[in-house]
LUMMAR-631785 format. One record per residue (C-alpha): residue number from 1; residue in three letters; x, y, z. Coordinates in pm, 1 decimal, decimal comma. Example, Ala and Ser with C-alpha at 12.3 -4.5 7.8 and 13.67 -1.06 7.14 Angstrom:
1:Ala:1230,0:-450,0:780,0
2:Ser:1367,0:-106,0:714,0
END
This chain:
1:Val:160,0:546,1:-602,3
2:Arg:382,2:306,6:-794,4
3:Pro:627,9:238,5:-508,6
4:Thr:332,7:154,9:-284,6
5:Leu:191,1:-76,0:-549,2
6:Arg:526,1:-253,3:-575,9
7:Phe:543,6:-281,3:-197,3
8:Val:197,1:-441,2:-175,5
9:Leu:276,7:-678,2:-463,5
10:Gly:599,6:-772,7:-286,8
11:Leu:402,3:-844,2:29,7
12:His:177,4:-1075,7:-173,2
13:Ile:477,8:-1271,3:-295,8
14:Val:634,8:-1295,8:49,6
15:Ala:303,1:-1397,5:209,9
16:Leu:249,5:-1661,4:-58,9
17:Ala:597,3:-1800,8:-1,3
18:Ala:539,4:-1807,2:374,8
19:Gly:205,8:-1982,6:321,7
20:Val:367,5:-2250,8:107,6
21:Trp:648,8:-2290,7:359,6
22:Lys:391,8:-2316,8:642,1
23:Ala:198,1:-2581,6:450,3
24:Glu:517,5:-2784,3:405,0
25:Ser:592,8:-2776,6:779,0
26:Leu:252,6:-2804,3:947,1
27:Gly:382,2:-2879,3:1297,8
28:Asp:614,8:-2580,1:1315,3
29:Asp:466,4:-2297,7:1522,8
30:Arg:733,6:-2051,6:1412,8
31:Met:625,1:-2075,4:1051,1
32:Ala:261,2:-2033,3:1153,8
33:Leu:360,5:-1719,3:1344,1
34:Ala:566,0:-1588,4:1052,1
35:Phe:275,2:-1645,5:814,1
36:Gly:35,9:-1470,2:1053,0
37:Val:265,7:-1169,1:1082,0
38:Leu:311,2:-1148,5:703,8
39:Glu:-61,2:-1183,9:646,1
40:Thr:-124,1:-898,2:889,5
41:Leu:137,2:-686,6:711,4
42:Leu:-38,1:-758,9:383,7
43:Val:-368,7:-630,9:521,5
44:Leu:-190,7:-319,2:651,3
45:Gly:-36,1:-282,5:306,1
46:Tyr:-385,8:-267,7:158,6
47:Gln:-468,4:13,3:401,5
48:Leu:-150,1:196,5:304,0
49:Phe:-236,9:156,3:-63,1
50:Ala:-580,8:311,8:-7,1
51:Ala:-430,1:591,5:203,1
52:Ile:-184,4:680,0:-73,5
53:Phe:-473,8:727,4:-314,8
54:Val:-647,8:956,7:-65,3
55:Val:-332,6:1167,7:-29,7
56:Asp:-289,5:1174,5:-407,7
57:Asp:-649,4:1287,7:-456,9
58:Met:-609,7:1560,5:-193,6
59:Met:-299,2:1688,7:-371,0
60:Leu:-486,7:1702,2:-702,4
61:Val:-776,9:1892,5:-543,8
62:Arg:-539,0:2146,8:-391,2
63:Lys:-357,7:2185,9:-721,0
64:Ala:-686,2:2235,9:-909,8
65:Ala:-810,0:2486,1:-651,4
66:Ser:-495,0:2695,4:-672,5
67:Ala:-474,3:2689,5:-1053,7
68:Pro:-765,5:2929,5:-1121,2
69:Ala:-633,5:3171,8:-859,2
70:Lys:-294,5:3178,8:-1030,8
71:Cys:-460,3:3239,3:-1368,8
72:Arg:-659,7:3531,9:-1230,4
73:Gln:-346,3:3684,8:-1077,5
74:Ser:-153,9:3663,4:-1402,8
75:Glu:-441,8:3821,4:-1600,4
76:Gly:-489,7:4116,7:-1369,2
END
């Protein structure tokens, strides 16, 4: 989870820098395109962040489901 969090935070910084750079050069279409691409990547980063939590929760559920079975096997 932490690497994904760092990735999304990094995307925030890069998107902010691109937004400032775009604001400084308003007539430049390349900077507008770069900002648009980075903004889209940031939104996809949010989706990735949510997906990582879903995968993490599924792993915890599987681990919890298999734990009682292991305890019963060791007892019997």
